[in-house]
Every structure is written in structure tokens, then in C-alpha cells.
TINU-981869 format. One line per field, with one value per residue (C-alpha): residue in one letter; x, y, z. Coordinates in Angstrom, 3 decimals. Layout:
<sites>
resn <- A/...;
east <- X/...;
north <- Y/...;
up <- Z/...;
</sites>
This chain:
<sites>
resn <- M/T/E/S/I/N/W/L/H/G/R/L/K/F/G/S/R/P/G/L/D/R/V/L/Y/L/L/N/Q/L/D/N/P/Q/E/K/I/K/S/V/H/I/A/G/T/N/G/K/G/S/T/L/T/F/L/R/N/S/L/E/M/S/N/L/K/V/G/T/F/T/S/P/F/I/E/V/F/N/E/R/I/Q/I/N/G/K/F/I/T/N/E/A/I/D/E/L/V/A/V/V/K/P/L/V/L/A/M/D/K/I/D/E/L/S/G/V/T/E/F/E/I/I/T/A/I/A/F/Y/Y/F/A/L/E/A/V/D/I/A/L/I/E/V/G/L/G/G/L/L/D/S/T/N/V/I/S/P/L/L/S/V/I/T/T/I/G/L/D/H/Q/D/I/L/G/N/Q/I/E/A/I/A/R/Q/K/A/G/I/I/K/A/N/T/P/V/V/L/G/N/I/P/D/T/A/L/K/V/I/D/E/I/A/E/D/K/G/S/S/T/V/K/L/F/H/D/F/D/F/E/Q/L/A/A/R/K/I/S/Y/H/G/L/S/N/T/G/E/F/E/L/G/L/A/G/N/Y/Q/S/E/N/A/A/V/A/L/A/C/F/E/V/L/Q/P/L/L/D/L/S/F/E/L/A/V/L/K/Q/A/I/K/Q/A/F/W/P/A/R/M/E/K/I/N/G/F/I/L/D/G/A/H/N/L/H/A/I/N/R/L/V/E/E/F/R/T/E/K/R/P/V/H/I/L/F/S/A/L/A/T/K/D/Y/Q/E/M/L/A/L/L/K/E/I/P/Q/V/D/L/S/V/T/T/F/D/Y/P/S/A/L/D/L/N/Q/L/K/A/I/P/D/V/K/V/Y/S/D/W/R/E/Y/L/A/Q/Q/K/A/A/D/E/I/Y/L/I/T/G/S/L/Y/F/L/A/Q/V/R/Q/S/L/L/K/N/S/D/L;
east <- -29.870/-29.788/-28.083/-25.633/-24.619/-24.297/-21.949/-19.834/-19.665/-18.650/-15.431/-12.243/-12.115/-8.368/-6.035/-3.119/-1.087/-0.776/-0.755/-3.013/-2.602/-5.955/-8.078/-6.297/-6.914/-10.587/-10.969/-9.284/-11.908/-14.514/-12.812/-11.144/-14.075/-11.782/-10.211/-13.582/-14.449/-13.039/-12.232/-10.911/-8.944/-9.188/-6.851/-6.183/-6.218/-9.412/-11.674/-12.031/-15.781/-16.599/-14.366/-15.922/-19.406/-18.654/-17.112/-19.875/-22.552/-20.601/-20.232/-23.813/-25.176/-22.994/-25.156/-22.736/-23.595/-21.392/-20.554/-19.149/-17.424/-16.897/-16.255/-17.302/-21.069/-23.047/-26.671/-26.817/-24.280/-25.713/-24.568/-20.983/-21.821/-23.954/-24.791/-25.952/-26.654/-28.840/-27.705/-27.139/-30.237/-30.332/-31.415/-28.346/-26.104/-27.682/-27.035/-23.437/-22.666/-24.093/-21.385/-18.524/-19.093/-18.206/-14.992/-14.049/-14.788/-12.620/-9.812/-10.077/-8.853/-5.625/-3.181/-1.659/-5.093/-7.176/-8.757/-10.107/-11.299/-14.634/-13.135/-11.428/-14.721/-16.719/-14.110/-14.407/-18.209/-18.169/-15.983/-18.067/-21.301/-20.002/-18.854/-22.205/-24.053/-21.686/-21.039/-19.370/-16.990/-16.434/-15.152/-13.217/-12.338/-9.301/-10.156/-6.853/-3.547/-3.223/-0.258/-1.561/-5.248/-7.549/-8.763/-5.242/-5.785/-7.261/-5.666/-7.563/-7.909/-6.978/-5.501/-6.395/-4.750/-6.834/-4.816/-1.941/-1.960/-1.276/-3.729/-3.503/0.108/0.147/-0.268/0.998/3.877/4.497/6.011/4.245/6.752/5.929/2.199/2.694/4.546/1.622/-0.940/1.195/1.108/-2.068/-0.170/0.051/2.431/1.629/-1.592/-2.424/-2.618/-4.675/-3.349/-5.159/-3.674/-0.562/2.253/5.590/7.314/4.635/4.519/8.216/7.649/4.625/6.445/9.331/7.013/4.954/8.077/9.477/6.242/6.024/2.782/1.863/0.613/-2.033/-1.698/-3.973/-2.448/-0.079/-2.028/-5.496/-6.809/-9.882/-10.898/-13.261/-16.023/-18.293/-19.293/-19.950/-19.112/-15.890/-14.456/-12.692/-9.621/-8.984/-6.707/-8.611/-11.964/-13.219/-16.489/-18.246/-19.717/-22.021/-21.172/-23.746/-21.465/-20.766/-17.326/-14.510/-12.402/-15.012/-13.797/-10.584/-12.526/-14.788/-11.801/-10.061/-13.222/-13.533/-9.886/-10.544/-13.464/-11.241/-8.613/-11.343/-12.896/-10.826/-10.688/-14.485/-15.428/-17.060/-17.790/-17.381/-20.985/-20.815/-24.539/-24.617/-21.521/-22.829/-25.938/-23.857/-21.602/-24.547/-26.509/-23.627/-24.444/-22.332/-23.704/-21.993/-19.919/-20.982/-24.507/-27.271/-29.943/-32.339/-30.143/-26.922/-23.989/-22.509/-18.975/-16.935/-13.538/-11.954/-8.229/-5.811/-5.807/-9.612/-9.800/-7.346/-9.594/-12.647/-10.949/-10.095/-13.771/-14.821/-11.736/-13.371/-16.765/-18.019/-20.918/-20.502/-19.646/-20.806/-18.985/-19.614/-16.658/-15.928/-13.320/-11.691/-9.103/-6.498/-6.672/-4.676/-7.756/-5.845/-4.252/-7.548/-9.239/-6.394/-6.987/-10.745/-10.058/-8.508/-11.964/-13.081/-15.929/-15.835/-17.805/-16.263/-17.869/-16.798/-18.670/-18.424/-20.453/-21.233/-18.154/-15.443/-12.510/-14.404/-13.078/-14.399/-15.648/-12.438/-10.419/-12.909/-12.876/-9.083/-9.351/-9.088/-11.387/-14.151/-17.659/-18.289/-21.536/-21.873/-24.703/-24.509/-28.307/-28.352/-26.457/-29.053/-31.871/-30.532/-32.279/-30.387/-29.940/-31.128/-28.069/-25.392/-23.699/-23.979/-21.406/-20.982/-17.717/-15.162/-15.363/-17.544/-18.806/-19.959/-21.518/-23.416/-25.138/-25.903/-27.190/-29.551/-30.980/-31.431/-33.108/-35.760/-36.971/-35.819/-37.749/-35.880;
north <- 1.682/4.041/3.425/6.235/4.677/1.274/2.832/4.327/0.979/-0.647/1.340/-0.045/0.191/0.935/2.200/0.196/3.412/5.448/9.217/12.191/12.705/11.214/13.010/16.287/15.908/15.121/18.101/20.344/19.272/20.409/23.806/22.864/23.075/22.145/25.610/27.324/26.002/26.523/23.207/21.252/18.069/15.242/12.226/9.570/5.853/6.192/8.967/10.820/10.353/11.120/14.205/15.371/14.907/16.929/19.682/19.619/20.087/22.943/24.741/24.100/25.457/28.515/29.165/27.903/25.825/22.764/20.091/16.737/13.995/10.730/7.043/4.311/4.600/2.786/3.379/4.366/5.495/9.042/9.644/10.036/13.483/15.716/19.369/20.317/16.681/16.072/13.300/14.165/13.110/10.448/13.157/15.243/12.195/11.511/15.090/15.052/11.655/12.925/15.607/13.449/10.148/11.401/12.905/9.602/7.584/9.985/9.547/5.770/6.208/7.855/5.246/7.357/8.518/5.365/3.394/6.260/4.630/4.848/6.861/9.326/9.930/10.313/12.741/14.884/14.744/15.848/18.882/19.798/19.500/21.602/24.313/24.332/24.554/27.255/25.720/27.931/25.146/21.525/18.898/16.337/12.954/11.188/7.847/6.060/7.398/11.004/11.778/9.925/9.951/11.372/14.043/15.464/18.025/20.751/23.742/23.611/26.246/23.557/20.052/17.535/14.235/12.454/9.322/7.225/3.432/0.344/-0.108/-0.730/-1.813/-3.348/0.164/2.564/0.552/-1.609/1.036/3.813/6.317/5.329/5.593/8.981/10.216/9.196/10.865/14.002/14.230/16.311/19.121/22.151/25.091/27.731/25.933/25.125/21.492/20.116/16.837/14.306/11.570/10.795/8.434/10.169/8.302/9.467/12.965/13.439/12.724/15.027/17.839/17.658/17.830/20.657/22.657/22.133/23.542/26.432/25.104/25.574/22.608/22.496/19.321/17.442/17.215/20.093/23.079/21.889/19.209/17.757/16.213/13.242/14.271/11.265/8.871/11.041/14.258/16.287/19.589/21.077/23.272/24.892/27.397/30.317/28.813/26.338/24.621/21.441/19.292/16.287/14.020/12.643/9.716/6.896/5.461/6.939/7.462/9.940/12.412/12.823/13.237/15.885/17.804/17.691/18.967/21.830/22.765/22.736/25.085/27.453/27.489/28.173/30.999/33.881/32.254/31.995/34.898/32.629/33.228/30.622/30.535/28.028/27.224/26.616/24.411/22.424/21.601/20.737/18.300/16.729/16.118/14.522/11.145/8.762/5.298/2.114/3.904/2.297/2.512/0.587/-1.097/-3.783/-4.799/-4.967/-2.552/-1.893/-0.537/-0.438/-1.270/-2.322/-2.230/-2.981/0.580/0.665/-2.820/-1.738/1.204/-1.067/-3.539/-0.674/0.273/-3.146/-4.188/-3.397/-4.774/-7.320/-8.618/-11.303/-9.733/-11.638/-10.511/-11.251/-10.254/-10.197/-8.466/-8.290/-10.976/-8.256/-7.175/-8.578/-10.442/-13.025/-10.311/-8.417/-11.544/-12.092/-8.596/-9.150/-12.274/-10.007/-8.736/-10.444/-12.955/-12.647/-15.042/-14.600/-15.601/-14.987/-14.891/-13.971/-11.501/-10.536/-8.668/-9.683/-9.756/-10.793/-13.640/-16.919/-19.927/-21.932/-19.131/-18.830/-22.550/-22.428/-19.925/-21.677/-21.120/-19.212/-20.108/-19.838/-18.564/-19.305/-16.770/-13.757/-13.509/-16.564/-14.527/-11.759/-14.256/-15.637/-15.120/-12.455/-12.297/-8.972/-8.363/-9.259/-7.309/-8.188/-6.450/-6.666/-5.311/-5.418/-4.250/-1.236/-3.063/-5.865/-3.441/-1.728/-5.004/-5.925/-2.451/-2.489/-5.810/-4.642/-1.399/-3.305/-4.617/-1.790/-0.820/2.492;
up <- -31.311/-34.279/-37.604/-36.810/-33.491/-35.145/-37.708/-34.909/-33.111/-36.374/-36.524/-34.979/-31.199/-31.163/-33.859/-35.207/-35.412/-32.240/-32.436/-32.957/-36.711/-37.668/-35.096/-35.792/-39.531/-38.921/-36.586/-39.141/-41.677/-39.139/-38.768/-35.475/-33.046/-30.141/-30.475/-30.109/-26.641/-23.170/-21.532/-18.566/-19.309/-16.746/-16.652/-14.006/-13.358/-11.322/-10.073/-13.384/-13.732/-10.098/-10.026/-13.284/-11.806/-8.674/-10.806/-13.412/-10.751/-9.200/-12.528/-13.625/-10.357/-10.931/-14.010/-16.655/-19.709/-19.175/-21.727/-20.606/-22.595/-20.721/-21.335/-21.256/-21.013/-18.319/-19.286/-22.961/-25.545/-25.541/-21.949/-23.173/-24.545/-22.318/-21.807/-18.307/-17.551/-20.627/-22.955/-26.593/-28.555/-31.256/-33.674/-32.875/-33.288/-36.687/-37.787/-36.579/-38.105/-41.404/-41.327/-40.047/-41.876/-45.401/-43.989/-42.334/-45.478/-47.486/-44.935/-45.334/-48.913/-47.724/-46.408/-43.652/-42.434/-42.884/-40.061/-37.988/-34.771/-32.993/-30.152/-32.484/-34.286/-31.064/-29.727/-32.846/-32.674/-29.015/-29.726/-32.799/-30.797/-27.904/-30.316/-32.128/-28.809/-27.529/-24.115/-21.519/-20.525/-21.578/-19.145/-21.166/-19.691/-21.117/-22.682/-22.036/-20.796/-21.842/-24.073/-27.132/-26.235/-28.907/-26.485/-26.129/-28.870/-26.672/-24.964/-21.683/-19.002/-16.498/-16.538/-13.833/-12.855/-10.224/-9.410/-10.764/-10.512/-12.569/-15.431/-19.187/-18.691/-22.173/-23.572/-20.903/-19.413/-16.356/-14.086/-12.212/-13.608/-17.208/-16.549/-14.870/-17.944/-20.136/-17.851/-17.580/-21.369/-20.997/-19.253/-21.529/-21.379/-18.757/-17.807/-14.145/-13.056/-10.145/-8.740/-6.563/-4.395/-6.454/-5.292/-4.732/-7.570/-10.005/-8.506/-9.214/-12.911/-13.095/-11.282/-13.744/-16.755/-15.257/-14.398/-17.897/-19.349/-16.929/-15.465/-11.810/-9.782/-7.064/-4.994/-2.622/0.889/-0.001/-1.333/-0.337/2.006/3.644/6.933/7.034/9.446/8.893/6.145/3.068/4.906/4.744/5.864/2.854/3.372/0.025/-1.641/-0.162/0.845/3.432/4.169/5.197/2.431/2.337/-0.595/-2.993/-3.859/-1.390/-0.676/1.400/-1.739/-2.978/-0.362/-2.353/-5.605/-4.076/-2.682/-6.070/-7.780/-5.287/-5.846/-9.607/-9.031/-7.065/-9.840/-12.417/-10.381/-11.825/-15.274/-15.574/-13.295/-10.708/-7.053/-4.306/-3.097/-0.257/-0.157/-3.926/-3.869/-0.909/-2.913/-5.983/-4.115/-2.299/-5.507/-7.426/-8.938/-11.029/-11.898/-10.680/-8.033/-4.743/-6.129/-4.337/-6.462/-5.234/-2.309/-4.347/-4.267/-7.703/-7.941/-11.124/-9.627/-12.900/-12.111/-9.272/-7.979/-7.731/-6.197/-3.507/-2.654/-2.614/-0.269/2.106/2.061/3.392/5.382/8.740/7.761/10.300/8.204/5.532/2.158/-0.928/-4.064/-7.732/-9.907/-13.601/-15.714/-19.093/-19.758/-20.341/-16.690/-13.750/-12.611/-10.549/-8.457/-8.228/-6.865/-4.404/-3.045/-2.753/-0.673/1.973/2.923/6.162/5.802/2.026/-0.181/-3.640/-6.946/-10.539/-13.811/-17.485/-19.534/-23.077/-24.282/-26.778/-24.336/-21.187/-19.069/-20.438/-18.494/-18.971/-17.415/-14.568/-13.793/-13.443/-10.581/-7.176/-4.206/-5.968/-7.053/-10.796/-12.289/-15.982/-16.061/-13.738/-13.699/-11.417/-8.827/-9.014/-8.506/-5.222/-1.911/0.022/3.790/5.161/7.348/4.777/1.958/-1.725/-3.899/-7.672/-9.046/-11.840/-15.426/-16.146/-19.229/-16.924/-14.437/-17.253/-18.176/-14.566/-13.806/-16.758/-15.612/-12.021/-13.021/-14.953/-11.616/-9.411/-6.318/-6.048;
</sites>
């Protein structure tokens, strides 16, 4: 890890003062690079990364230079900022930090601007990098929520809300309506919005905000739809285009993400002068890859279901499974882990284990030992070392920070 990345990690993870003042000030010092790029802004409780991946592939294969900003990282820090699938280099990070660091240190001396967080700095660096590299379009994933997220300083061509569910209630609120209001904070005036599978209570809130801002909405199951033809294969019925697509990502829920991405592409067509080339888009959707989303490595399935909404979708995936399903789960202590575990127990023939991992707010052993009817691994590597039955399923799920560590360990001995 470079000195520049260590400096970024050394900044506060979250700010003590919510709002966009600090990131806006920092961006202004950089001559507002966010205003020099075309962008798509993607929010949602789950599905952001997968939808972004489907859309990125579609735009790249349409001969565009596509920047992506995502979080958190699974493999290496550099993956958070990419252009056409290539991670930003350590050298580029060093050069960008050399520009940004003096500005941040100067801000630290101003009371109302001090304490710029890691995410605020990385956001500014991403926009600055994309402007320097003159990307055709940047796909920007919201870090948390939407309204007060550091990324919410752009004027995108398109806003996207993939899903709405309970997550980060300590920050976003305990009601679906409150969370929807936060997510809908990314909607800009007279800017189209593509919506995924949104509950009616949340949809009502989003519709009101969109109408107030004069922004049109394009909704899954209303304006576009899909039919599940087989596992990882859909028939897409779009705004003005149709076609059959094989999905590069496993999991039934990915059908929704792929359909949302294709609808986004259709909305962007006139804005970016694109054509709906069916053969090209078929290849793009088929080649999509996003780590730790129903990913198979060395006989294990890795899926970063890190909140109640995602766990519900995961349980649906395995509810009809007739084979024994062995699950290793870990999460951050701030999550509703008891309820998440209760949902996982609904899977037939489930063998449920829990563990901790190396992260400041990870569940600790005392918390794990208080959970009834589960096996506790003090070291998750013991679970990986077990002898696996050939006809049974071994699933590892929970926090993406946990999955990142497990994935790294598995790939060291991968037979892929």
C-alpha cells in the first residue's frame, strides 16, 4: 500500500458534520472538475454495483470512454476509480494526492471546513481524475444515502435508484419513506430518473420529489419489464427496444439489475448519440462481472448480502434448494445481524455458522457466542479449510469488508 493511500485511509471515515460544504469547497479549489464531466448518478440500498457494471460494459462496448467510481473496494483500493475497467494506478493516485493533500491540510486550519473525510477526498480525486482524462461519461455510485452523500454535487444526465430497503437506519432513518427521501435526494431538476424494483411506499415519496423537480421517471414493471427465460437469461421489454440477454452475473435478482441497466442505456441513447446495437449489448451484458456477487471460488459461493434487503433476496435464491446449504456469515455490529441470521435460518437444510473478521466495527466473539443455534468460528480460515461434500452448497455471506478478506484468501489458492 502506497504512502498516498495510507494518508487517505488515515483520514476520518465519516464526518462529524453532515453536509456538502467541505467537498464543495475542496472541488472549488480544484476548479470544479465535477462540472466538466457528463455523469450518471446511481443510488439504492442494493444493486448499485451490479447495475453500474452492466451499464458500464454496455457503454464501453459502444466505444465510449467510461469512468466509474464505486465503493467499497473488494480487491484493491484502486478499483474504486476506473476508466474502461482499468484501475487507477498508484502513480496516478500519488500525483492526485500531491495536488489535493495541501488543500485538505489548509482546510483543516479553518474550523468550519476542518476534518475532511476519506470519502470526501476520494470523491474529489475521482472527479478530478475523470476530468483530466476527459472521459465521455462517468458512472458515479452513491456511497451512503444520497441527499447528503459527497457524490451529490454533480448535475448528471441521468439519476438511477435501484432498490429501497432498510439499511444504515442510524443515519438514514428507520422508515422506508425516510430512506426513500434520502435516496431521492440525488434527483436533479429536469433530469430523467430510472427506477428499479421500488416498494410502493417508497415509490410514492420518489414520485413526489421527481414531480416537484420536473423530472420524468422510468420505472421497472411500468415503463420497461423483463421475462425470466432461464437461470441467467431474460427477455427484455424496453422503452422502444426488446431482446434476449444472457447475464454474466449469477443470481435471480441480477435480472432486475440488468433490466435497469438496459433501460438506463435507452434513456442515454439520445443524450450520448448511441445506437441500440443488440449484438453488442448482448455481449456487454453477458461479460459483466462484479466480485462477491454469487461468485464461485474454490467450491464456495461468495455473496455480499450486507443488509436485510440483500439477505431477503439471498434467502429467496436458496429457498427451493434441496441440497444442504452450509453458510458462514459475518457482519458489522451496526447491522441488524440477529434478524439477518433469522432470515438465513429459513433456508431449508441450512447449516449456519458465524465468525468475526479484521475490521474495527466487526462482530466480536462475545457477540457471536450469545447467538443461539449457530456454530462459531473464531477464525474464518478454519471454515475454508474444511472438507467439502461434492453435492452440497457452501455459501459465505455478509459484510463486503468480510467478503473482501475471504476472497483474497481464496484467490491465493484458486483453481479457477
